[in-house]
N, C-alpha and C positions, 0 to 999 in steps of 0.2 A: 367390368363385364363379368357376369355369372352365367354358367350353363347348367341346366337341369334336365333330367329325363324323367318320363312318367310311365305308368303302367299301360297307357294307351298307345305307346310307341312314338310319342312326340318329344322332340328336343327343343327346349326354349332357351333363347339367349336374352339375358336381362341387362338393362342399363342400371348399374349400381347407383348412379347419381340421381336418377329420376324414379327408380323402382318400377319402370315400365318394361314390358316385353318388347325387345327390338326385332326379333325374328323367331319364327317357329319352323323347325326343320322336320318335315314329315318323311315317311317312307319305311320306318322300322315296323316289324311285325312283333307284337307283344311288348313286354316291359323293356325299357332301356336301362341297363344296369351300370354302365360306365361311360364316362365322357372325359377324355384327356386331351390337352393341347400339346402340340409339338414344342420343343424347347424354344424355337424362334417365334412361336405364336402364330405361324402362318397356316397351320393345319389343325383340325379338330377331328379326333377319332372317337367314334361312338360304337358301343357293342350292345347287342340285344338278346332277348330270350330265345330267339330262333337260331342263334349262332351266327348272325350276320354282323359284319363290321362295315361301317361307312366312314369315308374320309371326306371332309368338307374344307373348302377354301374359306378362311375366316375373313378375307377381304370382301368377298361377294356373297358368302354363304351358299355357294354353288356346290352341289354334290360332285366330287371328283371321281371317286371309285367306290364300288361295292365289293367287299371281300368276303368270299364264302369258302367253306371247307371244314368248319368246326362241326363236330357231332353233337355238342351240347350247348347250353346257353353260355354266352361270353360274359363272364363276371369281372375280368381284369384285362387292362390294357396298359402298356408302358412304352414310351419312346426311349431310344438310346440317348445318352447325354448329348451327342452331336446331331441327333435327329435323323441319322442314316438308316435306322431300323425301327420297326414297330413289333412288339411282342404281344401276344394275346393268349389267354388261358380259358378253358371251358369246364363245365360241370362234368364232362365225360373223362376229364383228366388230360386232355390234349393241350399242348403248348406249341404255338406256331409262330413263325417269323415272317415278316412282310417287308418289302421295299415300299416306302411311302409313295413311290410312283405308281403303285397298284399291283406289282408283281408278287406272287406268292413264292416264298423261299422254302416252303415245306414245313414238316413237323420237326420241331426242335427236340422235344422229348414227350413221353407219355407217362402220366402218373396213374397209380391204381385207384385214386380217389379224385374228387372234384378239386379243381385248382381255383383258388380265390385271390391270389396275388402273384404277379410277376414283377421283378425289379432288376434293372441293370446295375452292375457295379459302377462306381464313379468313373472308371476308365472305359466303360462300355464293352469290355472283353468277356465278361461273364454274366450270364443270366441266372438269377435266383428265382425259383418257383416253389410255392408252398401249397400243400393240399389239406383236405379235411381229415386225412388220416394221421396227420402230425409229422409228415415228412417234408423236409426242405431239400431241394436239389440244386446244386451249383454246377453249371455246365458251361464250358467255353463256347462262345458264339460260333467260332469257326471250326469247332470240333476239338476233341481232346478228352483227357480223363475226367470223369464225373466224380463229384464229391457229394455224398448224401449225409445230411444232418438228421440223426434220429435221437429221440429222447422225449419229445413232446407226446402227450397221450390224446390229443384232440386237435381240432382245426388250428392251423398256424396262419395267423394274419392279425394285424399288420406286422411287417418286419422292415428293417432298414440297414443299409451299410453305413459305417462310419465314413466321414468325408474322405479319409485317406485310403479307404477300401480294405484296411487291415483287420476289421472286425465287423461282424454281423450280429445285430440284436433282433431276436425273434420273440413274439408274444403269442400266447395260445389260450384257447378256452379251458385248458387244464389249470389255469390260474398262475402260470409261471412265465417269467421272462428269462431267456437264455442268451448268453453271450458266447459267440463262436469265433474260432480262427478259420477264416474261409479257405486258407491254403490246405490245412490238414483235416478240417472237419471236427476238430477237437472242441468239446464244450468247455469253456473257460470258467463259467460261473452260472449258477442258477439263482434267480431272485424270486422269492415267493411272497413278498410282502404285499402284493396287490390283492391277495385274497380271492374269494369267489363271490358270486352274486348273493347278496343278503335280501331275501324276498319278504320277510315279515318281522315286525317288532311288536311285542305285546307286553304290557305291564301287568303285574299281579294286582289283585283286588286292593291290597293295602299300599301299593306303590313301592314296596321294598325290593322287588325283583323285576328284572326286564329279561324276557326271553327273545332270542333271535334265532332265525333259521334261514337256510338258503340251499344252494345246490351242491354243497360239499357234504351233505348227509349228516351234519352235526348240529345239534341244538345246544346253544350256549345260554346260560343263565348268568346275568350280571347284577351287581348292586349299583343302582343309578347314583347314589350319593357319592360313592368313592370311585366309580368306574371300574371296580374290581370284578374280575370274573369269578363267580362262585363255583360253578361246576359245568360239566359237559354231559350230554346224553347222546349215546350212539346206538344205532340198531345193531343187530347181530348179523343176519344174512341180508339185511336190507338197509336202505338209507332213509334217515328221517328228513322230511321235506317241509314240515310246518310244526308250529307249537302254539298252544293256547292255554292260558291259565283259567282254572275254574273260579267263578266269583265267590265260592264258598270253600274254604279250606285250601291247603297247599297242593292241590291236585294240578298236574300239568298233563295235558293231552297232546300227544305227538302223532302225526300221520306219517306213514312210510310210503316208499315208492311202489310197494306191492299191494297197496290198498288197506293195510292194517292200521288200526288206531290203538295207541298204547297209552296207558295211564301210569304216571310216576308221582312219587312224593317229591315235590320241588325242593323241600328243605333238606331232607335226608339223602335224596338221590335214589331211593329204593324204587324198584320196579313193582307195580301193583298188579296190573292185569291187561289183557288185550280185548278190545271190542272187535268182533268179527263183522265188519261192515259189508262183506260179500260184494266187493267191487275191486276192479283192477287199479283204481286210483281215486283218492279223495281230493277233490279240487278245492273244497272250502269246508270249514267247520265252525260251530258256534255253540257256546254253553248258554243255557237259560240262566236268568238272574239268580235263581236258587241253586244252580249247579247240579240239579238232579237230572236234567235233560241235556243231551248233546245232539245237535243236528249236523249231518254230513251231506255234502254234495257229491254225488257218485258218478261213475263213468257212464251209466245208462241214462243220464240227464235227470235223474230223480233226486229228491232231497228226502232223506229218512231221518226221523227223530227217534232217538233211543233213550230208554230209561237207564241212566249211567250205572247205578248200583248193581243191576242184574244183567244188563246188555239186552233187555227185552225191547222189541220194536214197538214204539208207541204210535207212530203215524208215518205215512208215506205220501209225499207230495208229488203227484205224477203229471201235472199239466204243463210242464215246461217243454219248449220247442227248441232246445239247444242246451249247451253246457252251462251249468250254474257256477258262477265264479265267486260269489260272495253270499253270506248268510248273516242275518242279524236278528236277535230277539228284541222285542219291545221291552221297555223297563219293567213292566208288570208281568212279563212272561206269557201273556195271552196270545201274542201274535208273532209271526216270523216274516221278515222281508227277505226276498231273494233277488239277486241281480243275474241276468241270464244273457247268453249270446244272441238270443232272439230280439234284443234291444229293449226288453220289457223289465220293469220292476214289479214284482207281485207281492202282495201281502196275504198271509194265510192265517187262519185260526188254528192254534196249536191243538186244542182239545178235539176238534172235529176233523182236522186236516183239510178243511174246505177253503177255497180261495175267496177272499172277501173284496179284493181290489186289484186292478191292473193299471199301473201307471205308465202312460205313454209320453214320450218326450225325447228320449235318446234316439239318435239316428244310427247307432252302431252298438257293439257289445257293451254290456254293463259289467264293470270289473269290481265295483265296491259299493256296498250299501251300509248305512249306519243310522241308528236312531239317536236322537238327542236324549240326555239323561231324564228329562221330564216327559218324554214321549210325545212332545208337541211338534217335533220336526223329524223328517226323514231325509237324508241326503244320499245321492247316488252319483257315481263318477264312472266314466267309461272311455271307450275307444274313440269317441267323437271329440275328445278334448274338452269336455264340459262337465261341470258338476251341477246337478239340479237339487234345489232345496224345496221340499214339499211341506206344507203345513197340514197337520193332522188334528182332528178333533179328539179330545180325550175319550177313549172308549168307542170311537167311531172312525176307525182307520179306512173305512170303505168310502169316505167322502173327502179325499185329499185335494189340496189346492196347490198348484205350482206357484211358489212365492218368488224364487230367484233362479236365474240361470247364470252361473259363474263361468267366465271364460278368460283366458289370458295366455299369451305365448302360443306355442304350437305343440302338436303331438298328443299322444294319448295320456289320459289320467288314470293311474292305477289304484289309487287309494284315497279314502276320505275318512275323517274322524272328527267327532265333536269333543270339546273340552268338557270339564265337569259342570260348567254353568249352562252349557248348551247354546251359548251366545257366540262362541268362536268355533270356526271350522278350519281344519287343515286339509290340504290336498297335496299329492305328490304325483309327478308324471315324467314324461319324456324330456321336458325342458330343463331337467336337473335341479329345479327349484322346489323348495318347500314353501307353499303359500298358505298364509293364515288369513282368514276372512271373518268379517262381521256377518254372522249367520242371520241376524235380525234385519239388517239393512242391505245385505248383499254386496258389500264393498270390500276391497282388499285392504288388509292392514299391514302385512309384511310379505316380502318375497325373499326368502332366506337362501343364500347361495353358499354352497359348501361341498356338495356332491360333484364328482367328476363325470358321472354317468346318470342314467335315469333313476328316479326315485320310485321304488316298488311299494313301500309301506310307510305309513305314518300312524302314530298313536300318542295320545295325551296321557300323562300320569293321572291317577284318580283325583289328586289334589289340583290338577291343572297347572302346576308350576313348571312342569317339564314337558317338552315335546320331543319324541324320538322319531328318527327317520332312518330308513335303510335303503341302500341302493345297489345298483349293478356294479359299483366300484369296490364292493366288499367292505364298505365302511358303515358303521352305525354312528349317527351324530345325535347328541343330546343338546337341545336348545332351551334357553331360558330368557324370557323377556325380549324376544326377538334377536338374541345373539347366541352364537355357538358357545356351549359350555364345555363340551368334551367330545372327542372322537374315539370310538372303541373299535379295536381291530382284533378279531379272532384269528390267530395264526396256527399253522399246522402243529407246531411244538410249543405253543404258549399263547400269550396275549399281550396287548399293549393298550394303554389309554393315554391320549394326548390332549392337553389343554391349550387354548389359543395363546396363553401368556408364556408358553415355553416349558411349563411343567409337564413331566411325563412319568409314567410308571410302566414297568414291563416285568413279565414273569415267564419262566420257562427257558427254552433254548432257542432264542430267536435268530441265531446266526444264519445268514443267507436269506432272511425273511424281512428283517427290519434294519434299516441302515441309514447312515448319513451320506449324502453325496454332495460334493463341492467341486464344480468344474468337471474334470474327467477322472477325479480320484474318489475312491470309496474308503470310508472310515468305519471302523467297528463301533458298535453301540457304546456310547459314553466316552469315546476317545477324544471328541472335540469339546466336551462339556467344560473343561477348565478354561477354554479359550473363547467360549460363547457365554457371556454373563446372563443372557436371557433364556438359556436352556439349562434345566436342572432336573435331575431325577428325584422323585419324592417317594415316601413310604407307601406301600400298597394300600394301607387302611386310611390314608389321609383323604379328606374331601377333595374333590376335583371340580 
């Protein structure tokens, strides 16, 4: 049996054997955010956007009780291990306790920020609650001294007690996992090896460098052949959120969270200049094939095209009806394609700034657009979980034809990229897979599994022999021939590269960030290598 809740307020009970809906439970107002069974399976608790909790009898699916009192949306529910209590938390910071018979036991505690998880200790005596401000609170159910765990800098969830209740592990959006002593509130260890979200990967024009960027504000440049990190770029008062190589010369353009666009020499690491894009945020950028023009998608839903050597505005594309998420120049530099939140792909003439085609086909936001190297195809991917491949006539992009609609799995697709031949297409999305397609016939060639969370970005090397992907798991993976070649990890005090055959290289001070774990014991980097023949450290400059 599987239980799901949706934005319309319906809770559906599914038969896993047949894949059919067994029952639909109505009555909630707004989205249903959580559904949890009691330990004995006799009750189902559901919480909704309006702050209401409902208790259902799973034998008859009859509504037993409607529990009210929360001031915010109910995002979390948890039964005590023996089923005697139900705990709930809301976005207003309230944590309440209930008797499963339907009686309210009052407010257990109140946080200063939204509560996204509540969890009972294994013995049921303590309730842990975590909020979006980074605080975890441990409080006895029957009253008693409270312990607060502070140290995280962002939302804390998920978290879990060790089975014996002697340790609590918490994870946070700040990119760390912390291990705590629940009795004293002392932090025993901080694990930082999980990294932060990597949102883009871009190869240089000659394929000798790979730039990665994400929400940690750092742009890293790697050497794909060896997996070695070459250098890092950081903003001064701002954070760098994206990076893009120029097709001509070693110029790297980076966007910052304050709307600035900065140019660097990717080989020497020298800062060159800033482009004043006059926007609060740059959502996407693209170089023209010659490298003399740079297009930026701005916070006012416009796309501006700049002459890079001087920063002069060359064109302003103003007809979008939503935020532009992706930009791509045609191979000859004459046209620009944009993907927009209004579900449309548009093609523009660069010289005049006029719109020459509007491509309809997506049913939700368009997150990525890409031209094939010969300019004969345009691909787009979006929030509807599809990639569309359009055929274009050379020199006549205003007469496109939809050639293929690519679908697989579920969830949104965030990125699409052609290889050097234009005959293969890669996509990445919520299903954690990197998919490679035959762009000519519209069929899937590979589904590459390796990321632990959604895939934000994919890119082929100029020669087409390497495919890079970046994900929400903080990892960059290099693929070759349908197999994983290496995993690159950018760490706060260094970096690491891992090969599937057990070879690895690491540089910097990775203590507390990169580790071996076997059972419940932690080992320092390299400590187990003499006892694991398949694991060995290799020189930094060796191929990987």
